[in-house]
Steps between C-alpha positions, in 0.01 A plus 500: 500500500472328161344814346784712641758257361345515155475881512863538609622255237289652225666837564835347400364302205456739215630489149768764530815371326351492152209703361166326508353418163129529422520165328815285494673511167789261569560165667713460811824488301410801286392700803825420685699582187342845498635576847846647547499347849472142369777466240683237704180298540430514129859396416463209743166393347664497156810309625274244667300460178175582682378773264261274313369343820438833673351643181253212490135489594549504877366648710806564712575704808861618482688640796753697294832589663644835402856557379581620853366168636735303280784733606446389863611148413863411573747633243521274197170319566307654209787455257531137607127433466498652148754247374352231271624218723291644786176529305315243713591680822396835347169353387441377855570845649280678248204259514515531882374856439197385302170373639236344278185706471437872523527619860425869530605687816152466649518122449836477676373717789183292527705179517727648767198607705328160457823329606519693826785720379677269256425344162711231334506480122660234281720632221536367148839370612318286762628680808306702751490870575341636816326838475436713807466868585787697650424860577295614204651264240458141401811298577590174331719246677680237292602145591833626633339759728598797287240772479393729220255789512243568234562858385241529223198293414234421242700572186242340275616310192325306227593170663518577868623757751835626621584601856840665542728369779820642654693176557564190290333197658682165505352150496 
């Protein structure tokens, strides 16, 4: 059963959103900045003044929401979060998408298998995310019960790894 779970999940965990690089040439911020699907995320990282932090040594595992993921939020949410007076709240949301260390897809799947179908990780923000497998994709569940699916994995960077997600997670 565990082998089947890993095989099914592995089928959905491939680096497909961005081209794989032989050797990473940019950090997590630079890699995200090079993606047309992550312009909202990059703007939010800049507004939250997290560029230097996420460009640091790391390593980091970043679950990076796409522009479409941010568009799923209620109308006005992104604009509100980007305001200077909401910087602390924006930082909280963004760091909720970051886990210390470098967790490749195989590491996440191994943790899910070892946990009997679920793995809980602690984010840089201090909150918890629960990873599980749904169909052939890894699903993350946030503290509010919202779910996000990992749509691309193992985007290697000089200071960590990016996994692309289809929904913004909330602490």
